[in-house]
Gaussian input, Z-matrix of N, CA and C with variables (Angstrom, degrees):
# hf/3-21g

backbone

0 1
 N
 C     1     B1
 C     2     B2     1     A1
 N     3     B3     2     A2     1     D1
 C     4     B4     3     A3     2     D2
 C     5     B5     4     A4     3     D3
 N     6     B6     5     A5     4     D4
 C     7     B7     6     A6     5     D5
 C     8     B8     7     A7     6     D6
 N     9     B9     8     A8     7     D7
 C    10    B10     9     A9     8     D8
 C    11    B11    10    A10     9     D9
 N    12    B12    11    A11    10    D10
 C    13    B13    12    A12    11    D11
 C    14    B14    13    A13    12    D12
 N    15    B15    14    A14    13    D13
 C    16    B16    15    A15    14    D14
 C    17    B17    16    A16    15    D15
 N    18    B18    17    A17    16    D16
 C    19    B19    18    A18    17    D17
 C    20    B20    19    A19    18    D18
 N    21    B21    20    A20    19    D19
 C    22    B22    21    A21    20    D20
 C    23    B23    22    A22    21    D21
 N    24    B24    23    A23    22    D22
 C    25    B25    24    A24    23    D23
 C    26    B26    25    A25    24    D24
 N    27    B27    26    A26    25    D25
 C    28    B28    27    A27    26    D26
 C    29    B29    28    A28    27    D27
 N    30    B30    29    A29    28    D28
 C    31    B31    30    A30    29    D29
 C    32    B32    31    A31    30    D30
 N    33    B33    32    A32    31    D31
 C    34    B34    33    A33    32    D32
 C    35    B35    34    A34    33    D33
 N    36    B36    35    A35    34    D34
 C    37    B37    36    A36    35    D35
 C    38    B38    37    A37    36    D36
 N    39    B39    38    A38    37    D37
 C    40    B40    39    A39    38    D38
 C    41    B41    40    A40    39    D39
 N    42    B42    41    A41    40    D40
 C    43    B43    42    A42    41    D41
 C    44    B44    43    A43    42    D42
 N    45    B45    44    A44    43    D43
 C    46    B46    45    A45    44    D44
 C    47    B47    46    A46    45    D45
 N    48    B48    47    A47    46    D46
 C    49    B49    48    A48    47    D47
 C    50    B50    49    A49    48    D48
 N    51    B51    50    A50    49    D49
 C    52    B52    51    A51    50    D50
 C    53    B53    52    A52    51    D51
 N    54    B54    53    A53    52    D52
 C    55    B55    54    A54    53    D53
 C    56    B56    55    A55    54    D54
 N    57    B57    56    A56    55    D55
 C    58    B58    57    A57    56    D56
 C    59    B59    58    A58    57    D57
 N    60    B60    59    A59    58    D58
 C    61    B61    60    A60    59    D59
 C    62    B62    61    A61    60    D60
 N    63    B63    62    A62    61    D61
 C    64    B64    63    A63    62    D62
 C    65    B65    64    A64    63    D63
 N    66    B66    65    A65    64    D64
 C    67    B67    66    A66    65    D65
 C    68    B68    67    A67    66    D66
 N    69    B69    68    A68    67    D67
 C    70    B70    69    A69    68    D68
 C    71    B71    70    A70    69    D69
 N    72    B72    71    A71    70    D70
 C    73    B73    72    A72    71    D71
 C    74    B74    73    A73    72    D72
 N    75    B75    74    A74    73    D73
 C    76    B76    75    A75    74    D74
 C    77    B77    76    A76    75    D75
 N    78    B78    77    A77    76    D76
 C    79    B79    78    A78    77    D77
 C    80    B80    79    A79    78    D78
 N    81    B81    80    A80    79    D79
 C    82    B82    81    A81    80    D80
 C    83    B83    82    A82    81    D81
 N    84    B84    83    A83    82    D82
 C    85    B85    84    A84    83    D83
 C    86    B86    85    A85    84    D84
 N    87    B87    86    A86    85    D85
 C    88    B88    87    A87    86    D86
 C    89    B89    88    A88    87    D87
 N    90    B90    89    A89    88    D88
 C    91    B91    90    A90    89    D89
 C    92    B92    91    A91    90    D90
 N    93    B93    92    A92    91    D91
 C    94    B94    93    A93    92    D92
 C    95    B95    94    A94    93    D93
 N    96    B96    95    A95    94    D94
 C    97    B97    96    A96    95    D95
 C    98    B98    97    A97    96    D96
 N    99    B99    98    A98    97    D97
 C   100   B100    99    A99    98    D98
 C   101   B101   100   A100    99    D99
 N   102   B102   101   A101   100   D100
 C   103   B103   102   A102   101   D101
 C   104   B104   103   A103   102   D102
 N   105   B105   104   A104   103   D103
 C   106   B106   105   A105   104   D104
 C   107   B107   106   A106   105   D105
 N   108   B108   107   A107   106   D106
 C   109   B109   108   A108   107   D107
 C   110   B110   109   A109   108   D108
 N   111   B111   110   A110   109   D109
 C   112   B112   111   A111   110   D110
 C   113   B113   112   A112   111   D111
 N   114   B114   113   A113   112   D112
 C   115   B115   114   A114   113   D113
 C   116   B116   115   A115   114   D114
 N   117   B117   116   A116   115   D115
 C   118   B118   117   A117   116   D116
 C   119   B119   118   A118   117   D117
 N   120   B120   119   A119   118   D118
 C   121   B121   120   A120   119   D119
 C   122   B122   121   A121   120   D120
 N   123   B123   122   A122   121   D121
 C   124   B124   123   A123   122   D122
 C   125   B125   124   A124   123   D123
 N   126   B126   125   A125   124   D124
 C   127   B127   126   A126   125   D125
 C   128   B128   127   A127   126   D126
 N   129   B129   128   A128   127   D127
 C   130   B130   129   A129   128   D128
 C   131   B131   130   A130   129   D129
 N   132   B132   131   A131   130   D130
 C   133   B133   132   A132   131   D131
 C   134   B134   133   A133   132   D132
 N   135   B135   134   A134   133   D133
 C   136   B136   135   A135   134   D134
 C   137   B137   136   A136   135   D135
 N   138   B138   137   A137   136   D136
 C   139   B139   138   A138   137   D137
 C   140   B140   139   A139   138   D138
 N   141   B141   140   A140   139   D139
 C   142   B142   141   A141   140   D140
 C   143   B143   142   A142   141   D141
 N   144   B144   143   A143   142   D142
 C   145   B145   144   A144   143   D143
 C   146   B146   145   A145   144   D144
 N   147   B147   146   A146   145   D145
 C   148   B148   147   A147   146   D146
 C   149   B149   148   A148   147   D147
 N   150   B150   149   A149   148   D148
 C   151   B151   150   A150   149   D149
 C   152   B152   151   A151   150   D150
 N   153   B153   152   A152   151   D151
 C   154   B154   153   A153   152   D152
 C   155   B155   154   A154   153   D153
 N   156   B156   155   A155   154   D154
 C   157   B157   156   A156   155   D155
 C   158   B158   157   A157   156   D156
 N   159   B159   158   A158   157   D157
 C   160   B160   159   A159   158   D158
 C   161   B161   160   A160   159   D159
 N   162   B162   161   A161   160   D160
 C   163   B163   162   A162   161   D161
 C   164   B164   163   A163   162   D162
 N   165   B165   164   A164   163   D163
 C   166   B166   165   A165   164   D164
 C   167   B167   166   A166   165   D165
 N   168   B168   167   A167   166   D166
 C   169   B169   168   A168   167   D167
 C   170   B170   169   A169   168   D168
 N   171   B171   170   A170   169   D169
 C   172   B172   171   A171   170   D170
 C   173   B173   172   A172   171   D171
 N   174   B174   173   A173   172   D172
 C   175   B175   174   A174   173   D173
 C   176   B176   175   A175   174   D174
 N   177   B177   176   A176   175   D175
 C   178   B178   177   A177   176   D176
 C   179   B179   178   A178   177   D177
 N   180   B180   179   A179   178   D178
 C   181   B181   180   A180   179   D179
 C   182   B182   181   A181   180   D180
 N   183   B183   182   A182   181   D181
 C   184   B184   183   A183   182   D182
 C   185   B185   184   A184   183   D183
 N   186   B186   185   A185   184   D184
 C   187   B187   186   A186   185   D185
 C   188   B188   187   A187   186   D186
 N   189   B189   188   A188   187   D187
 C   190   B190   189   A189   188   D188
 C   191   B191   190   A190   189   D189
 N   192   B192   191   A191   190   D190
 C   193   B193   192   A192   191   D191
 C   194   B194   193   A193   192   D192
 N   195   B195   194   A194   193   D193
 C   196   B196   195   A195   194   D194
 C   197   B197   196   A196   195   D195
 N   198   B198   197   A197   196   D196
 C   199   B199   198   A198   197   D197
 C   200   B200   199   A199   198   D198
 N   201   B201   200   A200   199   D199
 C   202   B202   201   A201   200   D200
 C   203   B203   202   A202   201   D201
 N   204   B204   203   A203   202   D202
 C   205   B205   204   A204   203   D203
 C   206   B206   205   A205   204   D204
 N   207   B207   206   A206   205   D205
 C   208   B208   207   A207   206   D206
 C   209   B209   208   A208   207   D207
 N   210   B210   209   A209   208   D208
 C   211   B211   210   A210   209   D209
 C   212   B212   211   A211   210   D210
 N   213   B213   212   A212   211   D211
 C   214   B214   213   A213   212   D212
 C   215   B215   214   A214   213   D213
 N   216   B216   215   A215   214   D214
 C   217   B217   216   A216   215   D215
 C   218   B218   217   A217   216   D216
 N   219   B219   218   A218   217   D217
 C   220   B220   219   A219   218   D218
 C   221   B221   220   A220   219   D219
 N   222   B222   221   A221   220   D220
 C   223   B223   222   A222   221   D221
 C   224   B224   223   A223   222   D222
 N   225   B225   224   A224   223   D223
 C   226   B226   225   A225   224   D224
 C   227   B227   226   A226   225   D225
 N   228   B228   227   A227   226   D226
 C   229   B229   228   A228   227   D227
 C   230   B230   229   A229   228   D228
 N   231   B231   230   A230   229   D229
 C   232   B232   231   A231   230   D230
 C   233   B233   232   A232   231   D231
 N   234   B234   233   A233   232   D232
 C   235   B235   234   A234   233   D233
 C   236   B236   235   A235   234   D234
 N   237   B237   236   A236   235   D235
 C   238   B238   237   A237   236   D236
 C   239   B239   238   A238   237   D237
 N   240   B240   239   A239   238   D238
 C   241   B241   240   A240   239   D239
 C   242   B242   241   A241   240   D240
 N   243   B243   242   A242   241   D241
 C   244   B244   243   A243   242   D242
 C   245   B245   244   A244   243   D243
 N   246   B246   245   A245   244   D244
 C   247   B247   246   A246   245   D245
 C   248   B248   247   A247   246   D246
 N   249   B249   248   A248   247   D247
 C   250   B250   249   A249   248   D248
 C   251   B251   250   A250   249   D249
 N   252   B252   251   A251   250   D250
 C   253   B253   252   A252   251   D251
 C   254   B254   253   A253   252   D252
 N   255   B255   254   A254   253   D253
 C   256   B256   255   A255   254   D254
 C   257   B257   256   A256   255   D255
 N   258   B258   257   A257   256   D256
 C   259   B259   258   A258   257   D257
 C   260   B260   259   A259   258   D258
 N   261   B261   260   A260   259   D259
 C   262   B262   261   A261   260   D260
 C   263   B263   262   A262   261   D261
 N   264   B264   263   A263   262   D262
 C   265   B265   264   A264   263   D263
 C   266   B266   265   A265   264   D264
 N   267   B267   266   A266   265   D265
 C   268   B268   267   A267   266   D266
 C   269   B269   268   A268   267   D267
 N   270   B270   269   A269   268   D268
 C   271   B271   270   A270   269   D269
 C   272   B272   271   A271   270   D270
 N   273   B273   272   A272   271   D271
 C   274   B274   273   A273   272   D272
 C   275   B275   274   A274   273   D273
 N   276   B276   275   A275   274   D274
 C   277   B277   276   A276   275   D275
 C   278   B278   277   A277   276   D276
 N   279   B279   278   A278   277   D277
 C   280   B280   279   A279   278   D278
 C   281   B281   280   A280   279   D279
 N   282   B282   281   A281   280   D280
 C   283   B283   282   A282   281   D281
 C   284   B284   283   A283   282   D282
 N   285   B285   284   A284   283   D283
 C   286   B286   285   A285   284   D284
 C   287   B287   286   A286   285   D285
 N   288   B288   287   A287   286   D286
 C   289   B289   288   A288   287   D287
 C   290   B290   289   A289   288   D288
 N   291   B291   290   A290   289   D289
 C   292   B292   291   A291   290   D290
 C   293   B293   292   A292   291   D291
 N   294   B294   293   A293   292   D292
 C   295   B295   294   A294   293   D293
 C   296   B296   295   A295   294   D294
 N   297   B297   296   A296   295   D295
 C   298   B298   297   A297   296   D296
 C   299   B299   298   A298   297   D297
 N   300   B300   299   A299   298   D298
 C   301   B301   300   A300   299   D299
 C   302   B302   301   A301   300   D300
 N   303   B303   302   A302   301   D301
 C   304   B304   303   A303   302   D302
 C   305   B305   304   A304   303   D303
 N   306   B306   305   A305   304   D304
 C   307   B307   306   A306   305   D305
 C   308   B308   307   A307   306   D306
 N   309   B309   308   A308   307   D307
 C   310   B310   309   A309   308   D308
 C   311   B311   310   A310   309   D309

   B1=1.4540
   B2=1.5303
   B3=1.3108
   B4=1.4567
   B5=1.5276
   B6=1.3119
   B7=1.4689
   B8=1.5218
   B9=1.3239
   B10=1.4661
   B11=1.5247
   B12=1.3216
   B13=1.4661
   B14=1.5267
   B15=1.3244
   B16=1.4579
   B17=1.5211
   B18=1.3220
   B19=1.4622
   B20=1.5253
   B21=1.3052
   B22=1.4682
   B23=1.5312
   B24=1.3148
   B25=1.4615
   B26=1.5310
   B27=1.3160
   B28=1.4695
   B29=1.5253
   B30=1.3286
   B31=1.4549
   B32=1.5240
   B33=1.3246
   B34=1.4697
   B35=1.5293
   B36=1.3287
   B37=1.4621
   B38=1.5327
   B39=1.3294
   B40=1.4612
   B41=1.5176
   B42=1.3215
   B43=1.4586
   B44=1.5159
   B45=1.3222
   B46=1.4647
   B47=1.5252
   B48=1.3298
   B49=1.4639
   B50=1.5259
   B51=1.3234
   B52=1.4623
   B53=1.5239
   B54=1.3148
   B55=1.4577
   B56=1.5362
   B57=1.3172
   B58=1.4689
   B59=1.5334
   B60=1.3441
   B61=1.4741
   B62=1.5280
   B63=1.3288
   B64=1.4633
   B65=1.5320
   B66=1.3279
   B67=1.4672
   B68=1.5202
   B69=1.3441
   B70=1.4623
   B71=1.5328
   B72=1.3408
   B73=1.4711
   B74=1.5310
   B75=1.3368
   B76=1.4635
   B77=1.5379
   B78=1.3320
   B79=1.4611
   B80=1.5244
   B81=1.3181
   B82=1.4631
   B83=1.5278
   B84=1.3230
   B85=1.4588
   B86=1.5243
   B87=1.3259
   B88=1.4594
   B89=1.5281
   B90=1.3133
   B91=1.4697
   B92=1.5192
   B93=1.3217
   B94=1.4599
   B95=1.5249
   B96=1.3037
   B97=1.4568
   B98=1.5281
   B99=1.3149
   B100=1.4562
   B101=1.5325
   B102=1.3208
   B103=1.4673
   B104=1.5311
   B105=1.3231
   B106=1.4562
   B107=1.5282
   B108=1.3180
   B109=1.4680
   B110=1.5310
   B111=1.3196
   B112=1.4680
   B113=1.5228
   B114=1.3370
   B115=1.4565
   B116=1.5241
   B117=1.3076
   B118=1.4542
   B119=1.5336
   B120=1.3201
   B121=1.4577
   B122=1.5360
   B123=1.3189
   B124=1.4671
   B125=1.5249
   B126=1.3438
   B127=1.4624
   B128=1.5278
   B129=1.3159
   B130=1.4595
   B131=1.5302
   B132=1.3131
   B133=1.4607
   B134=1.5252
   B135=1.3261
   B136=1.4658
   B137=1.5304
   B138=1.3188
   B139=1.4653
   B140=1.5258
   B141=1.3342
   B142=1.4636
   B143=1.5239
   B144=1.3147
   B145=1.4593
   B146=1.5288
   B147=1.3116
   B148=1.4619
   B149=1.5216
   B150=1.3254
   B151=1.4614
   B152=1.5105
   B153=1.3069
   B154=1.4486
   B155=1.5226
   B156=1.3329
   B157=1.4556
   B158=1.5209
   B159=1.3287
   B160=1.4657
   B161=1.5261
   B162=1.3236
   B163=1.4627
   B164=1.5200
   B165=1.3128
   B166=1.4555
   B167=1.5269
   B168=1.3193
   B169=1.4621
   B170=1.5264
   B171=1.3217
   B172=1.4613
   B173=1.5240
   B174=1.3229
   B175=1.4591
   B176=1.5151
   B177=1.3300
   B178=1.4628
   B179=1.5144
   B180=1.3276
   B181=1.4672
   B182=1.5270
   B183=1.3266
   B184=1.4710
   B185=1.5230
   B186=1.3212
   B187=1.4665
   B188=1.5237
   B189=1.3279
   B190=1.4645
   B191=1.5277
   B192=1.3209
   B193=1.4706
   B194=1.5280
   B195=1.3309
   B196=1.4706
   B197=1.5241
   B198=1.3229
   B199=1.4672
   B200=1.5267
   B201=1.3111
   B202=1.4688
   B203=1.5363
   B204=1.3376
   B205=1.4772
   B206=1.5295
   B207=1.3244
   B208=1.4646
   B209=1.5292
   B210=1.3199
   B211=1.4669
   B212=1.5264
   B213=1.3103
   B214=1.4732
   B215=1.5327
   B216=1.3287
   B217=1.4735
   B218=1.5240
   B219=1.3184
   B220=1.4655
   B221=1.5221
   B222=1.3256
   B223=1.4672
   B224=1.5244
   B225=1.3209
   B226=1.4628
   B227=1.5298
   B228=1.3342
   B229=1.4595
   B230=1.5248
   B231=1.3307
   B232=1.4644
   B233=1.5207
   B234=1.3146
   B235=1.4625
   B236=1.5317
   B237=1.3360
   B238=1.4631
   B239=1.5272
   B240=1.3132
   B241=1.4627
   B242=1.5276
   B243=1.3229
   B244=1.4642
   B245=1.5330
   B246=1.3131
   B247=1.4660
   B248=1.5296
   B249=1.3574
   B250=1.4703
   B251=1.5285
   B252=1.3270
   B253=1.4638
   B254=1.5204
   B255=1.3196
   B256=1.4626
   B257=1.5223
   B258=1.3205
   B259=1.4628
   B260=1.5248
   B261=1.3222
   B262=1.4702
   B263=1.5269
   B264=1.3115
   B265=1.4525
   B266=1.5253
   B267=1.3175
   B268=1.4628
   B269=1.5291
   B270=1.3270
   B271=1.4647
   B272=1.5324
   B273=1.3228
   B274=1.4665
   B275=1.5278
   B276=1.3261
   B277=1.4661
   B278=1.5153
   B279=1.3349
   B280=1.4566
   B281=1.5229
   B282=1.3329
   B283=1.4658
   B284=1.5240
   B285=1.3319
   B286=1.4625
   B287=1.5287
   B288=1.3222
   B289=1.4615
   B290=1.5172
   B291=1.3136
   B292=1.4656
   B293=1.5306
   B294=1.3350
   B295=1.4700
   B296=1.5260
   B297=1.3144
   B298=1.4519
   B299=1.5240
   B300=1.3145
   B301=1.4682
   B302=1.5199
   B303=1.3229
   B304=1.4615
   B305=1.5281
   B306=1.3306
   B307=1.4563
   B308=1.5226
   B309=1.3117
   B310=1.4879
   B311=1.5055
   A1=107.78
   A2=116.39
   A3=119.55
   A4=110.62
   A5=115.19
   A6=120.48
   A7=110.74
   A8=116.88
   A9=120.50
   A10=110.92
   A11=117.15
   A12=120.21
   A13=111.56
   A14=116.82
   A15=119.69
   A16=110.54
   A17=117.18
   A18=121.18
   A19=110.48
   A20=116.98
   A21=121.68
   A22=110.74
   A23=117.60
   A24=121.93
   A25=110.87
   A26=116.99
   A27=120.51
   A28=109.94
   A29=117.43
   A30=121.14
   A31=112.32
   A32=116.86
   A33=120.31
   A34=111.16
   A35=116.36
   A36=119.98
   A37=111.28
   A38=116.68
   A39=120.08
   A40=111.74
   A41=116.69
   A42=120.84
   A43=112.30
   A44=116.27
   A45=119.81
   A46=111.65
   A47=116.52
   A48=120.29
   A49=110.68
   A50=117.09
   A51=119.89
   A52=112.38
   A53=117.71
   A54=121.46
   A55=113.46
   A56=118.04
   A57=119.45
   A58=113.25
   A59=120.00
   A60=117.95
   A61=112.56
   A62=116.76
   A63=120.14
   A64=110.32
   A65=116.71
   A66=120.43
   A67=109.72
   A68=115.70
   A69=119.79
   A70=111.31
   A71=116.64
   A72=120.96
   A73=111.55
   A74=116.21
   A75=122.95
   A76=113.19
   A77=115.42
   A78=119.63
   A79=108.24
   A80=115.98
   A81=119.19
   A82=111.23
   A83=115.21
   A84=121.07
   A85=113.06
   A86=117.83
   A87=120.12
   A88=111.18
   A89=117.05
   A90=120.65
   A91=110.54
   A92=116.43
   A93=120.52
   A94=111.28
   A95=116.69
   A96=121.12
   A97=110.76
   A98=117.03
   A99=121.27
   A100=110.98
   A101=116.71
   A102=120.58
   A103=110.52
   A104=117.08
   A105=120.00
   A106=111.23
   A107=116.55
   A108=120.34
   A109=110.47
   A110=117.26
   A111=120.61
   A112=110.20
   A113=116.74
   A114=120.00
   A115=112.90
   A116=117.94
   A117=121.22
   A118=110.29
   A119=116.90
   A120=122.32
   A121=112.38
   A122=118.20
   A123=122.42
   A124=114.42
   A125=120.69
   A126=117.62
   A127=113.57
   A128=118.26
   A129=119.95
   A130=109.70
   A131=116.49
   A132=120.75
   A133=110.38
   A134=117.20
   A135=121.68
   A136=110.59
   A137=117.43
   A138=120.53
   A139=112.60
   A140=117.73
   A141=120.56
   A142=113.80
   A143=117.66
   A144=120.96
   A145=110.34
   A146=115.53
   A147=121.99
   A148=108.53
   A149=116.55
   A150=121.73
   A151=112.81
   A152=117.21
   A153=119.96
   A154=112.37
   A155=116.25
   A156=120.56
   A157=109.40
   A158=117.62
   A159=118.70
   A160=109.91
   A161=117.01
   A162=121.63
   A163=112.36
   A164=118.24
   A165=121.55
   A166=112.04
   A167=117.84
   A168=122.37
   A169=112.72
   A170=116.67
   A171=121.60
   A172=113.44
   A173=118.65
   A174=121.35
   A175=113.18
   A176=116.43
   A177=120.10
   A178=112.60
   A179=116.38
   A180=120.18
   A181=111.55
   A182=116.79
   A183=119.04
   A184=111.52
   A185=117.09
   A186=118.35
   A187=110.94
   A188=117.69
   A189=119.88
   A190=110.26
   A191=117.17
   A192=119.97
   A193=111.53
   A194=116.79
   A195=120.13
   A196=112.09
   A197=116.80
   A198=121.29
   A199=113.03
   A200=118.66
   A201=121.44
   A202=112.73
   A203=120.86
   A204=118.56
   A205=112.93
   A206=117.12
   A207=120.63
   A208=110.13
   A209=116.32
   A210=120.70
   A211=110.04
   A212=116.94
   A213=120.62
   A214=110.39
   A215=116.92
   A216=120.03
   A217=111.58
   A218=117.43
   A219=120.68
   A220=111.84
   A221=117.52
   A222=121.41
   A223=111.11
   A224=116.96
   A225=120.38
   A226=111.13
   A227=116.81
   A228=121.51
   A229=113.72
   A230=117.12
   A231=120.74
   A232=109.57
   A233=116.73
   A234=122.19
   A235=112.71
   A236=117.31
   A237=120.84
   A238=112.38
   A239=118.44
   A240=120.90
   A241=113.35
   A242=118.33
   A243=119.61
   A244=112.21
   A245=118.24
   A246=120.68
   A247=111.61
   A248=119.70
   A249=117.56
   A250=113.48
   A251=117.08
   A252=119.51
   A253=111.09
   A254=116.60
   A255=120.75
   A256=110.67
   A257=116.77
   A258=120.55
   A259=110.80
   A260=117.02
   A261=120.32
   A262=110.68
   A263=117.23
   A264=121.03
   A265=111.31
   A266=116.47
   A267=120.27
   A268=110.80
   A269=117.19
   A270=121.11
   A271=111.15
   A272=117.33
   A273=119.59
   A274=111.68
   A275=116.91
   A276=119.69
   A277=111.65
   A278=116.68
   A279=120.27
   A280=110.84
   A281=117.01
   A282=119.83
   A283=111.47
   A284=116.64
   A285=119.78
   A286=110.75
   A287=115.73
   A288=119.95
   A289=112.94
   A290=117.05
   A291=121.49
   A292=110.81
   A293=116.56
   A294=119.72
   A295=110.22
   A296=117.05
   A297=120.43
   A298=112.49
   A299=116.77
   A300=120.95
   A301=111.14
   A302=116.39
   A303=120.75
   A304=113.17
   A305=117.61
   A306=120.16
   A307=113.13
   A308=117.09
   A309=119.58
   A310=110.19
   D1=134.53
   D2=-179.23
   D3=-72.18
   D4=160.63
   D5=179.14
   D6=-60.80
   D7=-39.73
   D8=179.78
   D9=-61.05
   D10=-48.67
   D11=-178.44
   D12=-65.98
   D13=-37.86
   D14=177.93
   D15=-65.28
   D16=-42.85
   D17=177.94
   D18=-63.18
   D19=-41.11
   D20=176.73
   D21=-62.23
   D22=-41.37
   D23=178.74
   D24=-63.55
   D25=-42.26
   D26=176.70
   D27=-61.77
   D28=-42.29
   D29=178.15
   D30=-63.93
   D31=-41.68
   D32=177.77
   D33=-61.96
   D34=-44.96
   D35=179.30
   D36=-65.03
   D37=-42.49
   D38=177.50
   D39=-62.07
   D40=-41.72
   D41=178.07
   D42=-63.34
   D43=-42.25
   D44=178.53
   D45=-65.57
   D46=-42.73
   D47=179.29
   D48=-60.17
   D49=-38.92
   D50=-178.84
   D51=-77.08
   D52=-37.02
   D53=-172.34
   D54=-82.07
   D55=-31.32
   D56=-177.43
   D57=-56.30
   D58=-45.75
   D59=175.51
   D60=-64.75
   D61=-31.67
   D62=179.69
   D63=-67.59
   D64=-38.06
   D65=177.28
   D66=-65.80
   D67=-41.10
   D68=179.01
   D69=-62.04
   D70=-34.28
   D71=179.14
   D72=-82.60
   D73=2.57
   D74=178.42
   D75=59.17
   D76=43.63
   D77=175.71
   D78=-76.08
   D79=160.86
   D80=-175.42
   D81=-69.37
   D82=157.98
   D83=-173.86
   D84=-65.00
   D85=-27.65
   D86=179.34
   D87=-70.46
   D88=-39.06
   D89=175.75
   D90=-64.70
   D91=-43.01
   D92=178.89
   D93=-62.63
   D94=-46.54
   D95=-178.66
   D96=-65.54
   D97=-40.96
   D98=178.79
   D99=-61.31
   D100=-45.94
   D101=179.69
   D102=-64.94
   D103=-41.63
   D104=-179.83
   D105=-62.15
   D106=-46.92
   D107=-179.72
   D108=-64.24
   D109=-38.06
   D110=177.78
   D111=-57.13
   D112=-50.91
   D113=-177.54
   D114=-75.68
   D115=-19.05
   D116=173.77
   D117=-70.61
   D118=-38.35
   D119=-176.65
   D120=-87.89
   D121=-29.25
   D122=-174.08
   D123=-52.78
   D124=-44.98
   D125=-177.85
   D126=-65.16
   D127=-28.32
   D128=176.84
   D129=-63.33
   D130=-39.85
   D131=179.16
   D132=-73.41
   D133=-44.64
   D134=-178.87
   D135=-59.49
   D136=-43.16
   D137=-177.20
   D138=-77.20
   D139=-17.74
   D140=-176.16
   D141=-91.35
   D142=-28.75
   D143=-173.60
   D144=-87.91
   D145=132.60
   D146=174.93
   D147=-115.23
   D148=107.62
   D149=-179.98
   D150=-106.60
   D151=-5.63
   D152=-174.83
   D153=79.03
   D154=13.88
   D155=176.60
   D156=-79.95
   D157=157.01
   D158=172.40
   D159=-58.45
   D160=143.12
   D161=-174.53
   D162=-58.90
   D163=-31.87
   D164=-177.20
   D165=-78.27
   D166=-16.33
   D167=-178.85
   D168=-97.66
   D169=-27.93
   D170=-171.73
   D171=-59.04
   D172=-48.23
   D173=-175.87
   D174=-62.43
   D175=-47.23
   D176=-179.24
   D177=-64.36
   D178=-43.32
   D179=-178.87
   D180=-67.64
   D181=-46.63
   D182=-179.72
   D183=-64.15
   D184=-41.24
   D185=-179.88
   D186=-66.86
   D187=-37.23
   D188=175.78
   D189=-61.35
   D190=-44.39
   D191=178.70
   D192=-62.25
   D193=-38.45
   D194=178.12
   D195=-68.94
   D196=-26.50
   D197=-175.52
   D198=-87.43
   D199=-16.78
   D200=-175.93
   D201=-52.99
   D202=-46.28
   D203=178.89
   D204=-61.24
   D205=-37.35
   D206=178.99
   D207=-67.50
   D208=-40.61
   D209=178.35
   D210=-61.56
   D211=-43.08
   D212=179.76
   D213=-59.68
   D214=-43.83
   D215=178.80
   D216=-66.18
   D217=-40.47
   D218=-177.01
   D219=-69.94
   D220=-35.39
   D221=-177.52
   D222=-66.15
   D223=-24.27
   D224=177.89
   D225=-57.18
   D226=-39.75
   D227=-177.29
   D228=-97.89
   D229=-26.96
   D230=-175.62
   D231=-143.15
   D232=98.28
   D233=-175.85
   D234=-63.93
   D235=-26.05
   D236=-178.11
   D237=-77.39
   D238=-10.12
   D239=-174.44
   D240=-78.96
   D241=-13.39
   D242=-175.16
   D243=-63.13
   D244=-40.74
   D245=-176.96
   D246=-70.04
   D247=-51.22
   D248=179.07
   D249=-62.82
   D250=-36.29
   D251=179.56
   D252=-66.75
   D253=-40.78
   D254=179.46
   D255=-65.54
   D256=-45.79
   D257=-179.90
   D258=-63.01
   D259=-47.20
   D260=-179.38
   D261=-62.69
   D262=-37.71
   D263=178.98
   D264=-63.22
   D265=-46.26
   D266=-179.42
   D267=-66.97
   D268=-45.20
   D269=-177.77
   D270=-64.21
   D271=-50.90
   D272=-178.91
   D273=-65.85
   D274=-39.15
   D275=177.37
   D276=-63.09
   D277=-41.41
   D278=177.91
   D279=-64.56
   D280=-43.99
   D281=177.94
   D282=-61.01
   D283=-42.47
   D284=177.95
   D285=-62.11
   D286=-44.46
   D287=179.79
   D288=-63.25
   D289=-41.73
   D290=179.96
   D291=-66.44
   D292=-47.28
   D293=179.43
   D294=-62.49
   D295=-42.73
   D296=177.98
   D297=-61.97
   D298=-41.09
   D299=179.01
   D300=-64.74
   D301=-42.63
   D302=-175.83
   D303=-75.03
   D304=-28.31
   D305=-173.00
   D306=-106.02
   D307=-40.93
   D308=-175.91
   D309=-82.70

């Protein structure tokens, strides 16, 4: 499997993991689509950037930084969403980074 396809697969899985609870909570389709696209693109950025960070820290930190604008928009309507969004961002980013490190 090529690196591109593997990275795309990681993004698809990350997007599904994030969006499935959102669908269950009956969030609007734009929020679902936005979150899915975010996690679809995130591994391409995580695997491309070299900051000299430890491999286990890079994914979570970069994904959190990528998620900050989305968190700011979401907090406008729902103040309680900042904690779950931050946690999910760090966890999924770390998982993406770890899988990418171990496989790519």
